[in-house]
One Martini backbone bead per residue (centre of mass of N, CA, C, O) as a GRO file, in nm:
protein
  181
    1MET     BB    1  17.515  14.635   5.041
    2LYS     BB    2  17.379  14.791   5.273
    3LYS     BB    3  17.287  15.034   5.100
    4ILE     BB    4  17.107  14.876   4.904
    5THR     BB    5  16.917  14.751   5.114
    6LEU     BB    6  16.821  15.019   5.236
    7LEU     BB    7  16.710  15.140   4.974
    8LEU     BB    8  16.503  14.914   4.915
    9LEU     BB    9  16.345  14.943   5.180
   10ILE     BB   10  16.261  15.240   5.144
   11THR     BB   11  16.115  15.199   4.874
   12LEU     BB   12  15.908  14.991   4.967
   13VAL     BB   13  15.776  15.161   5.190
   14GLY     BB   14  15.699  15.398   5.005
   15CYS     BB   15  15.516  15.237   4.810
   16LEU     BB   16  15.320  15.126   5.020
   17THR     BB   17  15.226  15.404   5.124
   18LEU     BB   18  15.108  15.507   4.854
   19ASN     BB   19  14.907  15.239   4.824
   20ALA     BB   20  14.761  15.289   5.065
   21GLN     BB   21  14.463  15.339   5.206
   22THR     BB   22  14.570  15.328   5.516
   23THR     BB   23  14.738  15.514   5.780
   24ARG     BB   24  14.787  15.437   6.130
   25ILE     BB   25  14.816  15.606   6.451
   26GLY     BB   26  14.826  15.515   6.814
   27ALA     BB   27  14.628  15.417   7.086
   28THR     BB   28  14.628  15.156   7.345
   29GLY     BB   29  14.391  14.964   7.558
   30GLY     BB   30  14.339  14.747   7.860
   31VAL     BB   31  14.270  14.423   7.931
   32VAL     BB   32  14.429  14.138   8.106
   33ASN     BB   33  14.491  13.780   8.072
   34ALA     BB   34  14.719  13.568   8.247
   35GLY     BB   35  14.758  13.228   8.166
   36GLY     BB   36  14.898  13.000   8.368
   37ARG     BB   37  15.114  12.697   8.313
   38VAL     BB   38  15.216  12.428   8.528
   39GLU     BB   39  15.448  12.156   8.494
   40PHE     BB   40  15.520  11.848   8.631
   41ASP     BB   41  15.698  11.544   8.651
   42ASN     BB   42  15.416  11.400   8.775
   43GLY     BB   43  15.170  11.557   8.594
   44GLN     BB   44  15.112  11.806   8.730
   45THR     BB   45  14.877  12.089   8.724
   46VAL     BB   46  14.900  12.453   8.725
   47ASN     BB   47  14.678  12.726   8.749
   48ASN     BB   48  14.734  13.090   8.668
   49ASN     BB   49  14.555  13.388   8.705
   50ARG     BB   50  14.615  13.721   8.567
   51GLN     BB   51  14.525  14.048   8.614
   52GLY     BB   52  14.512  14.354   8.402
   53PHE     BB   53  14.704  14.573   8.191
   54TYR     BB   54  14.719  14.777   7.885
   55ALA     BB   55  14.964  14.988   7.698
   56GLY     BB   56  14.999  15.174   7.375
   57LEU     BB   57  15.100  15.131   7.046
   58VAL     BB   58  14.960  15.181   6.710
   59PHE     BB   59  14.981  15.016   6.379
   60ASP     BB   60  14.799  15.083   6.067
   61TYR     BB   61  14.803  14.901   5.751
   62GLY     BB   62  14.663  14.950   5.436
   63ILE     BB   63  14.647  14.749   5.164
   64THR     BB   64  14.344  14.753   5.173
   65SER     BB   65  14.018  14.803   5.263
   66ARG     BB   66  14.017  14.475   5.387
   67ILE     BB   67  14.342  14.481   5.438
   68HIS     BB   68  14.552  14.460   5.729
   69ILE     BB   69  14.830  14.580   5.916
   70GLU     BB   70  14.910  14.512   6.266
   71THR     BB   71  15.078  14.688   6.534
   72GLU     BB   72  15.239  14.670   6.862
   73LEU     BB   73  15.336  14.850   7.172
   74ASP     BB   74  15.321  14.696   7.491
   75TYR     BB   75  15.230  14.745   7.820
   76VAL     BB   76  15.231  14.492   8.082
   77SER     BB   77  15.014  14.428   8.376
   78ALA     BB   78  15.021  14.117   8.575
   79GLY     BB   79  15.006  14.134   8.873
   80ASN     BB   80  15.366  14.113   8.941
   81THR     BB   81  15.395  14.144   8.619
   82ASP     BB   82  15.606  14.251   8.347
   83PHE     BB   83  15.558  14.357   7.997
   84PHE     BB   84  15.623  14.311   7.656
   85GLN     BB   85  15.413  14.363   7.359
   86VAL     BB   86  15.422  14.216   7.007
   87PRO     BB   87  15.202  14.236   6.766
   88LEU     BB   88  15.133  14.063   6.442
   89LEU     BB   89  14.866  14.149   6.219
   90VAL     BB   90  14.596  14.033   6.021
   91LYS     BB   91  14.328  14.207   5.872
   92PHE     BB   92  13.979  14.100   5.811
   93TYR     BB   93  13.723  14.224   5.645
   94MET     BB   94  13.372  14.197   5.638
   95GLY     BB   95  13.293  14.300   5.373
   96ASN     BB   96  13.090  14.603   5.436
   97THR     BB   97  13.221  14.614   5.720
   98ASP     BB   98  13.359  14.682   6.064
   99PHE     BB   99  13.432  14.385   6.079
  100TYR     BB  100  13.701  14.177   6.223
  101PHE     BB  101  13.974  13.968   6.163
  102GLN     BB  102  14.263  13.820   6.334
  103VAL     BB  103  14.611  13.724   6.243
  104GLY     BB  104  14.918  13.583   6.405
  105GLY     BB  105  15.166  13.724   6.610
  106GLN     BB  106  15.351  13.706   6.937
  107TYR     BB  107  15.563  13.905   7.144
  108THR     BB  108  15.700  13.838   7.474
  109TYR     BB  109  15.854  14.030   7.744
  110THR     BB  110  16.005  13.992   8.042
  111LEU     BB  111  16.097  14.232   8.294
  112ASP     BB  112  16.153  14.041   8.502
  113GLU     BB  113  16.325  13.852   8.695
  114THR     BB  114  16.511  13.554   8.621
  115SER     BB  115  16.620  13.263   8.583
  116GLU     BB  116  16.832  13.075   8.384
  117GLU     BB  117  16.593  12.850   8.324
  118ILE     BB  118  16.428  13.112   8.234
  119SER     BB  119  16.262  13.265   8.003
  120ARG     BB  120  16.151  13.589   7.860
  121SER     BB  121  16.025  13.450   7.608
  122ASN     BB  122  15.725  13.487   7.397
  123ILE     BB  123  15.568  13.274   7.164
  124ALA     BB  124  15.275  13.347   6.959
  125PHE     BB  125  14.960  13.281   6.866
  126ALA     BB  126  14.729  13.508   6.703
  127PHE     BB  127  14.378  13.594   6.773
  128GLY     BB  128  14.073  13.772   6.648
  129ALA     BB  129  13.863  14.068   6.706
  130GLY     BB  130  13.664  14.347   6.561
  131PHE     BB  131  13.547  14.704   6.584
  132ASP     BB  132  13.455  14.988   6.404
  133ILE     BB  133  13.307  15.266   6.514
  134ASN     BB  134  13.517  15.437   6.357
  135LYS     BB  135  13.799  15.583   6.210
  136ARG     BB  136  13.939  15.590   6.521
  137VAL     BB  137  13.761  15.365   6.669
  138ASN     BB  138  13.829  15.049   6.845
  139LEU     BB  139  13.737  14.717   6.912
  140ASN     BB  140  13.910  14.439   7.092
  141VAL     BB  141  14.018  14.088   7.059
  142ARG     BB  142  14.285  13.872   7.204
  143PHE     BB  143  14.453  13.557   7.147
  144ALA     BB  144  14.770  13.408   7.301
  145PRO     BB  145  14.922  13.120   7.259
  146GLN     BB  146  15.189  12.956   7.362
  147LEU     BB  147  15.460  12.784   7.197
  148ASN     BB  148  15.666  12.802   7.385
  149ASP     BB  149  15.904  12.769   7.665
  150PHE     BB  150  16.019  12.898   7.957
  151GLN     BB  151  16.135  12.620   8.020
  152GLU     BB  152  16.471  12.511   7.981
  153GLU     BB  153  16.481  12.377   8.271
  154GLU     BB  154  16.466  12.183   8.533
  155VAL     BB  155  16.280  12.311   8.826
  156ASN     BB  156  16.141  12.197   9.096
  157ASN     BB  157  15.984  11.983   8.898
  158ILE     BB  158  15.971  12.175   8.653
  159VAL     BB  159  15.891  12.137   8.289
  160SER     BB  160  15.651  12.364   8.245
  161THR     BB  161  15.599  12.710   8.110
  162LYS     BB  162  15.295  12.896   8.045
  163ILE     BB  163  15.146  13.184   7.860
  164ASN     BB  164  14.823  13.316   7.814
  165TYR     BB  165  14.665  13.576   7.621
  166LEU     BB  166  14.402  13.822   7.706
  167ASN     BB  167  14.281  14.085   7.507
  168ILE     BB  168  14.089  14.388   7.596
  169GLY     BB  169  14.009  14.671   7.378
  170VAL     BB  170  14.121  15.000   7.275
  171ALA     BB  171  14.144  15.228   6.990
  172TYR     BB  172  14.329  15.526   6.883
  173LYS     BB  173  14.331  15.676   6.552
  174LEU     BB  174  14.545  15.835   6.313
  175ALA     BB  175  14.590  15.969   6.015
  176ILE     BB  176  14.859  15.903   5.773
  177GLY     BB  177  14.914  15.944   5.465
  178SER     BB  178  14.624  15.917   5.304
  179ARG     BB  179  14.346  15.753   5.099
  180GLU     BB  180  14.072  15.833   5.215
  181LYS     BB  181  13.707  15.752   5.176
   0.00000   0.00000   0.00000
């Protein structure tokens, strides 16, 4: 059964690649704002914003000329905290322009040590927009508000901890095996 599933998966990916308008891989990077929000059991809320940078790899798969799936694997450093960030987004190009909107999800994993009561995983809804300067370079902005809670148990009167990410960056992509027009 595992061999059949693997064969079907390889066939599906191969067919999608053949029918894709463009498939691109490249590098991405930019600035990030990690907006933390801590809620206490007495109702008090403390906001803490940390600025930093991100850098990583980007994979852009064109389903049609106007709809793409894009994912990244990014290293993020904001304040004194390091993360891995993996967004999975669907990009919708507007008409015959190089402007697009994107929507999807984002998983972020905290690389720093945490206590047992605090999760390292961040699941977020992600959305944003971008503009293709040319076939290789694009500018983009993405906001990802956290859906889950880092705080698994109350600690020091803290009942909720969430981080929302704002990424502003640039990507440089090269076409691989595409039918680019």
